[in-house]
C-alpha positions as CSV (number, residue, x, y, z in Angstrom):
1,M,14.4,45.1,-3.5
2,R,13.4,46.6,-0.2
3,Y,12.6,49.9,-1.9
4,L,10.8,48.2,-4.6
5,R,8.5,46.5,-2.1
6,I,7.8,49.8,-0.3
7,V,7.0,51.7,-3.5
8,F,4.9,49.0,-5.0
9,A,3.0,48.4,-1.8
10,F,2.0,52.1,-1.7
11,I,0.9,52.1,-5.3
12,A,-1.2,49.0,-4.8
13,L,-2.7,50.3,-1.5
14,G,-3.6,53.6,-3.1
15,L,-5.4,51.8,-6.0
16,I,-7.4,49.6,-3.6
17,L,-8.5,52.4,-1.3
18,T,-9.6,54.8,-4.1
19,N,-12.4,54.6,-6.5
20,A,-10.0,53.3,-9.2
21,S,-11.1,49.9,-10.4
22,F,-9.4,46.9,-12.1
23,V,-11.1,45.3,-15.1
24,Y,-9.4,42.1,-15.9
25,P,-9.6,40.7,-19.4
26,A,-12.2,38.2,-20.5
27,D,-11.5,34.6,-19.4
28,K,-8.9,32.6,-21.3
29,G,-11.7,30.5,-22.8
30,S,-12.6,33.4,-25.1
31,G,-10.1,32.2,-27.8
32,A,-9.3,35.8,-28.8
33,D,-5.9,36.6,-30.2
34,K,-3.7,39.2,-28.6
35,E,-4.9,42.0,-30.9
36,L,-8.6,41.3,-30.5
37,Q,-8.2,40.7,-26.7
38,K,-6.7,44.2,-26.4
39,K,-9.7,45.7,-28.2
40,I,-12.0,43.7,-26.0
41,D,-10.3,44.9,-22.8
42,E,-10.5,48.5,-24.0
43,A,-14.1,48.2,-25.0
44,I,-15.0,46.8,-21.6
45,A,-13.1,49.7,-19.9
46,K,-14.8,52.3,-22.0
47,G,-18.2,50.8,-21.6
48,T,-17.9,50.6,-17.8
49,G,-16.5,54.1,-17.7
50,Y,-19.5,55.3,-19.8
51,L,-21.9,53.7,-17.3
52,L,-20.3,55.5,-14.4
53,T,-20.7,58.9,-16.0
54,S,-24.1,58.6,-17.7
55,P,-27.6,59.7,-16.5
56,L,-29.7,56.8,-15.2
57,P,-32.6,55.9,-17.4
58,P,-35.8,54.5,-15.7
59,N,-35.7,50.9,-14.6
60,T,-32.0,50.3,-15.4
61,R,-30.5,50.5,-11.9
62,E,-30.2,46.8,-11.3
63,L,-28.9,46.0,-14.7
64,I,-26.3,48.8,-14.4
65,L,-25.2,47.6,-11.0
66,L,-24.8,44.0,-12.2
67,T,-22.7,45.2,-15.0
68,L,-20.5,47.4,-12.8
69,I,-20.0,44.4,-10.4
70,H,-18.9,42.2,-13.3
71,G,-16.7,45.1,-14.6
72,E,-15.0,44.9,-11.2
73,V,-15.8,48.5,-10.3
74,S,-14.7,49.2,-6.7
75,P,-17.7,48.9,-4.2
76,F,-16.2,52.1,-2.7
77,N,-17.0,54.1,-5.9
78,D,-19.6,56.7,-5.2
79,I,-21.8,55.9,-8.1
80,F,-21.6,52.2,-7.2
81,K,-22.5,52.9,-3.6
82,G,-25.4,55.3,-4.6
83,L,-26.9,52.6,-6.9
84,L,-26.5,49.9,-4.3
85,N,-27.9,51.8,-1.4
86,N,-30.9,53.1,-3.4
87,M,-31.7,49.6,-4.6
88,L,-31.5,48.2,-1.1
89,E,-33.8,50.9,0.3
90,S,-36.4,50.6,-2.5
91,P,-39.3,48.2,-2.6
92,L,-39.0,45.3,-5.0
93,D,-40.8,45.8,-8.3
94,R,-40.8,44.2,-11.8
95,T,-39.7,40.7,-12.6
96,Y,-36.6,41.8,-14.6
97,N,-35.4,44.1,-11.8
98,V,-36.0,41.7,-8.9
99,A,-34.2,38.9,-10.8
100,L,-31.3,41.2,-11.7
101,Q,-31.1,42.4,-8.1
102,A,-30.7,38.8,-6.9
103,M,-28.0,38.2,-9.5
104,A,-26.1,41.3,-8.5
105,L,-26.2,40.7,-4.8
106,E,-25.2,37.0,-5.1
107,K,-22.2,38.1,-7.2
108,L,-21.3,40.9,-4.9
109,D,-21.6,39.2,-1.5
110,A,-24.2,36.4,-1.1
111,K,-23.6,36.0,2.6
112,K,-23.9,39.7,3.5
113,Y,-27.0,40.2,1.4
114,Q,-28.7,36.9,1.9
115,E,-31.8,38.2,3.6
116,R,-32.4,40.7,0.8
117,I,-31.8,37.9,-1.8
118,A,-34.4,35.8,0.1
119,E,-36.8,38.7,-0.3
120,C,-36.2,38.6,-4.1
121,A,-36.7,34.8,-4.0
122,Q,-40.1,35.2,-2.2
123,W,-41.2,37.9,-4.6
124,L,-40.3,35.7,-7.6
125,V,-42.0,32.6,-6.2
126,D,-45.2,34.5,-5.4
127,A,-45.3,36.2,-8.8
128,Q,-45.1,33.1,-10.9
129,C,-47.9,32.7,-13.4
130,K,-50.3,29.8,-13.3
131,N,-48.7,28.2,-16.3
132,G,-45.1,28.5,-15.0
133,Q,-44.1,31.8,-16.7
134,W,-43.5,35.2,-15.3
135,S,-45.0,38.5,-16.6
136,Y,-45.3,42.2,-16.1
137,V,-48.5,41.7,-14.2
138,G,-48.6,41.4,-10.4
139,N,-45.8,43.8,-9.6
140,N,-47.9,46.3,-7.7
141,Q,-49.4,43.7,-5.4
142,L,-45.9,42.4,-4.5
143,A,-44.0,45.7,-4.3
144,A,-44.7,46.2,-0.6
145,Q,-43.9,42.6,0.5
146,T,-40.2,43.1,1.3
147,T,-40.0,42.1,5.0
148,P,-37.4,39.6,6.0
149,R,-38.5,36.0,5.5
150,N,-38.6,33.1,7.9
151,K,-35.5,31.4,9.0
152,P,-35.5,27.6,8.4
153,Q,-34.6,24.8,10.6
154,V,-30.8,24.2,10.6
155,T,-31.4,20.7,9.2
156,P,-34.5,20.4,7.1
157,S,-36.6,17.2,7.6
158,T,-36.7,14.5,4.9
159,T,-40.1,15.9,3.8
160,Q,-38.7,19.3,3.3
161,K,-35.7,18.0,1.4
162,D,-38.1,16.5,-1.1
163,E,-40.2,19.6,-1.4
164,Y,-37.4,22.2,-1.8
165,I,-34.5,22.8,-4.1
166,T,-31.3,24.7,-3.4
167,G,-27.9,25.0,-5.0
168,N,-26.0,21.8,-5.6
169,G,-23.8,21.2,-2.6
170,I,-25.0,24.4,-0.9
171,K,-26.5,24.3,2.6
172,A,-29.9,25.9,2.8
173,D,-30.0,28.7,5.3
174,I,-33.5,30.1,4.3
175,I,-36.5,28.2,3.0
176,I,-39.0,30.0,0.8
177,K,-42.7,29.1,0.9
178,R,-45.2,30.5,-1.5
179,K,-47.3,32.9,0.5
180,T,-49.2,34.9,-2.0
181,I,-50.6,33.9,-5.4
182,V,-50.9,36.9,-7.7
183,G,-49.7,35.4,-10.9
184,V,-51.9,35.8,-14.0
185,P,-52.6,32.8,-16.2
186,S,-49.6,33.4,-18.5
187,G,-46.7,35.7,-19.2
188,D,-43.8,35.9,-21.7
189,N,-40.5,34.1,-22.2
190,S,-38.4,37.2,-21.7
191,N,-39.6,37.8,-18.2
192,T,-39.5,34.1,-17.6
193,Q,-35.8,33.6,-18.6
194,Y,-34.7,36.4,-16.4
195,A,-36.8,35.0,-13.5
196,V,-35.0,31.7,-13.9
197,L,-31.6,33.5,-13.7
198,G,-32.7,35.2,-10.6
199,L,-33.9,32.0,-9.0
200,R,-30.6,30.4,-9.8
201,A,-28.8,33.3,-7.9
202,C,-31.1,32.7,-5.0
203,M,-30.3,29.0,-4.8
204,D,-26.6,29.7,-5.1
205,A,-27.0,32.0,-2.1
206,G,-28.2,29.2,0.1
207,I,-31.9,29.8,-0.3
208,A,-34.2,26.8,-0.8
209,L,-37.0,27.2,-3.2
210,P,-40.3,25.2,-3.5
211,K,-39.8,22.3,-5.9
212,D,-43.2,23.1,-7.4
213,T,-41.9,26.4,-8.6
214,I,-39.0,24.9,-10.4
215,T,-41.0,22.0,-11.8
216,L,-43.7,24.2,-13.1
217,T,-41.4,26.5,-15.0
218,K,-39.5,23.5,-16.4
219,K,-42.7,22.0,-17.7
220,W,-43.5,25.3,-19.3
221,W,-40.3,25.6,-21.2
222,E,-40.7,22.0,-22.4
223,S,-44.3,22.4,-23.5
224,A,-43.6,25.7,-25.3
225,Q,-40.8,24.5,-27.5
226,N,-41.7,24.8,-31.1
227,P,-41.4,21.8,-33.4
228,D,-38.3,23.3,-35.0
229,G,-36.5,23.3,-31.6
230,G,-36.8,27.1,-30.9
231,W,-39.0,29.3,-28.8
232,N,-40.9,32.5,-29.3
233,Y,-41.8,35.4,-27.0
234,G,-45.4,34.5,-26.2
235,S,-47.3,31.5,-25.0
236,L,-48.4,30.2,-28.3
237,R,-46.4,27.6,-30.2
238,T,-47.9,28.8,-33.5
239,Q,-45.6,31.9,-33.3
240,A,-42.2,31.6,-35.1
241,S,-39.1,30.9,-33.2
242,Y,-36.4,33.5,-32.9
243,A,-32.9,33.8,-31.5
244,S,-33.1,35.6,-28.2
245,M,-36.0,33.5,-26.9
246,T,-34.4,30.3,-28.1
247,A,-31.2,31.2,-26.4
248,G,-33.2,32.0,-23.3
249,G,-34.9,28.6,-23.5
250,I,-31.5,26.9,-23.7
251,S,-30.1,28.7,-20.7
252,S,-33.3,28.2,-18.7
253,L,-33.6,24.5,-19.3
254,A,-29.9,24.0,-18.6
255,I,-30.3,25.8,-15.2
256,L,-33.5,23.9,-14.3
257,E,-32.2,20.5,-15.3
258,Y,-29.0,21.1,-13.3
259,Y,-30.6,22.2,-10.1
260,M,-33.1,19.3,-10.3
261,K,-30.0,17.1,-10.6
262,E,-30.8,15.9,-14.1
263,K,-28.3,15.3,-16.9
264,Y,-28.6,18.7,-18.6
265,K,-25.8,17.9,-21.0
266,D,-27.8,15.0,-22.4
267,C,-31.1,17.0,-22.6
268,Q,-32.6,16.4,-26.1
269,R,-34.6,19.6,-25.9
270,I,-31.4,21.6,-25.4
271,K,-29.7,19.8,-28.2
272,R,-32.7,20.5,-30.6
273,A,-32.5,24.2,-29.6
274,V,-28.8,24.3,-30.2
275,R,-29.4,22.9,-33.7
276,W,-31.9,25.7,-34.3
277,M,-29.3,28.2,-33.3
278,E,-26.7,26.6,-35.6
279,N,-29.0,27.1,-38.5
280,S,-30.0,30.7,-37.6
281,F,-27.0,32.2,-35.9
282,T,-25.5,34.3,-38.6
283,T,-28.8,36.0,-39.4
284,T,-29.0,37.4,-35.8
285,L,-25.7,39.1,-35.5
286,D,-26.6,42.3,-37.3
287,L,-26.3,45.1,-34.7
288,R,-28.5,47.4,-36.7
289,V,-31.5,45.1,-36.3
290,G,-34.0,45.4,-33.4
291,W,-32.9,44.3,-29.9
292,A,-29.5,43.1,-31.1
293,L,-27.6,43.6,-27.8
294,Y,-30.3,41.9,-25.8
295,T,-29.8,39.0,-28.1
296,Y,-26.1,39.0,-27.7
297,Y,-26.3,38.7,-24.0
298,S,-28.8,35.8,-24.5
299,F,-26.1,34.1,-26.7
300,E,-23.6,34.5,-23.9
301,R,-25.8,32.8,-21.3
302,A,-26.8,30.0,-23.6
303,G,-23.3,29.3,-24.8
304,I,-21.8,29.2,-21.3
305,L,-24.6,27.3,-19.5
306,A,-25.0,24.7,-22.3
307,E,-21.2,24.5,-22.6
308,V,-21.4,25.3,-26.3
309,D,-18.4,27.1,-27.9
310,K,-19.9,27.2,-31.4
311,F,-23.2,27.5,-33.0
312,G,-22.5,25.5,-36.2
313,R,-19.1,26.6,-37.5
314,Y,-19.3,30.0,-35.8
315,D,-17.6,30.7,-32.5
316,W,-20.4,32.8,-30.9
317,Y,-18.0,34.7,-28.6
318,L,-15.4,35.7,-31.2
319,E,-18.0,36.6,-33.9
320,G,-19.9,38.7,-31.4
321,A,-16.8,40.3,-29.8
322,K,-15.5,41.4,-33.2
323,R,-18.7,43.1,-34.1
324,L,-19.0,44.8,-30.6
325,V,-15.5,46.2,-30.5
326,N,-15.9,47.7,-34.0
327,S,-19.3,49.2,-33.3
328,Q,-18.7,50.9,-30.0
329,N,-19.4,54.6,-29.9
330,A,-16.7,57.1,-28.9
331,S,-18.5,57.7,-25.7
332,G,-18.2,54.0,-24.7
333,S,-21.8,53.2,-25.5
334,W,-23.5,51.1,-28.2
335,S,-26.5,52.3,-30.1
336,G,-29.7,50.3,-30.6
337,A,-33.3,49.9,-29.8
338,S,-32.7,49.3,-26.1
339,G,-31.0,52.7,-25.6
340,D,-27.3,53.4,-25.2
341,V,-27.1,52.7,-21.5
342,V,-28.9,49.4,-21.6
343,N,-26.9,48.4,-24.7
344,A,-23.7,49.2,-22.9
345,C,-24.7,46.8,-20.1
346,F,-25.5,44.0,-22.4
347,A,-22.3,44.5,-24.5
348,V,-20.1,44.6,-21.4
349,L,-21.7,41.5,-19.9
350,F,-21.2,39.7,-23.2
351,L,-17.6,40.7,-23.5
352,K,-16.9,39.8,-19.9
353,R,-18.5,36.4,-20.3
354,A,-20.3,37.2,-17.1
355,T,-22.4,34.1,-16.7
356,K,-21.1,31.6,-14.2
357,A,-20.8,28.1,-15.6
358,L,-23.0,25.4,-14.0
359,R,-19.9,23.4,-12.9
360,A,-17.6,25.2,-10.5
361,E,-14.2,26.1,-11.9
362,I,-11.1,27.2,-10.0
363,T,-9.9,30.6,-11.2
364,P,-6.2,31.3,-10.5
365,V,-5.3,34.5,-8.6
366,K,-4.2,37.2,-11.0
367,K,-0.8,38.7,-10.1
368,M,0.4,42.2,-11.1
369,K,3.7,42.5,-12.9
370,P,6.4,44.0,-10.7
371,M,7.7,47.4,-11.5
372,E,10.7,47.2,-13.7
373,T,12.5,50.3,-12.4
374,P,11.8,51.2,-8.7
375,V,11.6,54.7,-7.4
376,E,14.0,55.0,-4.5
377,P,12.9,57.1,-1.5
378,K,15.4,59.4,0.1
379,N,15.4,57.3,3.3
380,D,14.0,54.2,4.9
381,K,10.6,55.7,5.8
382,P,7.7,54.5,3.6
383,E,5.9,57.9,3.9
384,D,8.8,59.5,2.0
385,F,7.4,58.0,-1.2
386,V,4.2,59.9,-1.0
387,Q,5.9,63.1,0.2
388,N,8.4,63.0,-2.6
389,S,5.8,62.6,-5.3
390,P,5.9,65.6,-7.7
391,A,2.2,66.0,-7.4
392,A,2.6,66.5,-3.6
393,Q,5.1,69.3,-3.9
394,P,4.0,73.0,-3.8
395,N,5.8,73.8,-7.1
396,A,4.7,70.7,-8.9
397,R,3.1,71.0,-12.3
398,A,-0.5,72.0,-11.7
399,V,-3.2,69.7,-12.7
400,E,-5.8,71.3,-15.0
401,N,-9.0,72.5,-13.5
402,I,-11.6,69.7,-13.1
403,P,-15.1,70.6,-14.1
404,A,-18.0,69.9,-11.7
405,V,-20.7,67.5,-12.6
406,E,-24.4,68.5,-12.2
407,E,-26.7,66.5,-10.0
408,N,-28.0,63.2,-11.5
409,P,-31.2,62.1,-9.7
410,L,-32.2,58.5,-9.9
411,T,-35.5,58.0,-11.6
412,E,-37.0,55.0,-9.9
413,N,-39.1,56.3,-6.9
414,V,-36.0,56.7,-4.7
415,Q,-34.3,59.6,-3.1
416,P,-31.9,61.4,-5.5
417,F,-28.2,61.4,-4.9
418,V,-25.5,63.6,-6.3
419,Q,-23.4,62.0,-9.0
420,T,-19.7,62.6,-8.4
421,R,-17.0,62.5,-11.0
422,N,-14.1,60.4,-10.0
423,Y,-10.7,61.4,-11.3
424,I,-7.5,59.4,-11.2
425,I,-4.4,61.7,-11.5
426,I,-1.3,59.8,-12.6
427,T,2.1,61.5,-12.4
428,L,4.8,60.0,-14.6
429,K,8.6,59.9,-14.0
430,N,9.0,62.7,-16.6
431,N,6.8,64.9,-14.3
432,S,3.9,64.9,-16.8
433,V,0.4,64.4,-15.5
434,V,-2.4,62.3,-17.0
435,K,-6.1,62.6,-15.8
436,G,-8.7,60.0,-16.3
437,S,-12.0,58.6,-14.9
438,Y,-11.4,54.9,-15.0
439,L,-8.4,52.6,-14.5
440,N,-7.8,49.2,-15.9
441,Y,-4.8,46.9,-15.2
442,H,-3.9,44.6,-18.1
443,K,-0.8,42.5,-18.8
444,G,1.7,44.7,-16.9
445,D,0.4,48.1,-18.0
446,F,-2.4,50.4,-17.0
447,L,-5.2,51.5,-19.4
448,L,-6.6,54.8,-18.3
449,V,-9.9,56.1,-19.7
450,T,-9.5,59.8,-20.5
451,D,-11.7,62.3,-22.2
452,D,-9.6,61.8,-25.3
453,G,-9.8,58.0,-25.3
454,I,-7.8,55.2,-23.7
455,K,-4.1,55.8,-22.9
456,T,-1.7,53.0,-22.2
457,I,0.7,53.8,-19.3
458,E,3.7,51.5,-18.8
459,I,4.0,50.6,-15.2
460,G,7.8,51.3,-15.3
461,N,7.1,54.9,-16.1
462,L,4.6,55.4,-13.2
463,F,5.6,57.7,-10.4
464,S,2.5,58.3,-8.4
465,I,-1.3,57.9,-8.4
466,E,-3.8,60.2,-6.7
467,Y,-7.6,60.2,-6.5
468,R,-9.7,63.3,-6.7
469,E,-13.5,63.6,-6.4
470,V,-15.7,66.5,-7.5
471,K,-19.4,66.8,-6.7
């Protein structure tokens, strides 16, 4: 047992310190059987691996980073660090990206990045349209306004408590006041639903927002709901309802009602919208139609935030997951109108059930399965395990040459960085070597993403793990 602890400690330590990343399976609420769950886990691993090795399309940095965070990619990964640093060094711009940045930073480390999240909050508050929506307009005027915001009083006064809203049960460390009014008369419901997601992340990070901002957008969603219970993209109720905007309306109203301390589960407008989804759900699952993956991620948010497992008789997660795992490209991407990279983000976020429920839940700590057959060092010194690895010996089987990867400049007005290819070299007890770019631990075994697909490695056959990096 003593040798077992030494060996396993070195393996675990090596995995933590390298760019190898763990992607745990979707939460137990997914309802997937063992076979489907395995396919889901493999699809998530392949999708996240694809994002780590693909060129960066314009205006996708924040979405990719949010996906990598939910995919549990190590923050020490070079691509991850490059995306994060470039984002933090760049001016805020575009409603989608500012909202996604707040979501990513709140998930990554709300305390460490609180001031930057507060900048996102200020930007979103100032950019709100006069009718309560958000739009593409006003980004240039706000792009340079990224200085740290005012620190609030430790204990806000009674008046301030009435004028500002923060996360339920969360102490406000920073108070945001609307400083600049640049919003146009109206916007669209796509920008608006993402702005609400971003504001939620800000409130959860201990940032108090003007109550008027929350009230105004809530009134907008209520007034814009069509008689059939759904929503459309624009600001006219005469336009037909469709799925992605209706799902966005459900999630937005659930968030707004919750943070205003109203009974969101009893909201009749949400119930009407859910009924609309029940009658239209099956017609919106076709991955060949339009912005399908954008719609899937909208389903995920609506289902989790409204605490709805089914739209009608259909389990939205199982139906979506089955289609996603069967339509993934060999590269790990998904095809569609949004482009392969953006589609991969939406698909992984859906499969991971990435949205946080409005009511806090306790997640048990996941434990790794112990090694079944320990490798015994020659003596009692822990360093012997590393020294005795076949890959560490001069006459060990040579690992095949690793090709270099060309530079991959970011395309969003930031300084380029060199994309590095991260390789995990696994040596098995039979002295064979397996090379891959992404590692996933699942139910006692490792799943390694290789150029030829996903390989399952039984932990009992594992001898050593190395990390190599090529620029």
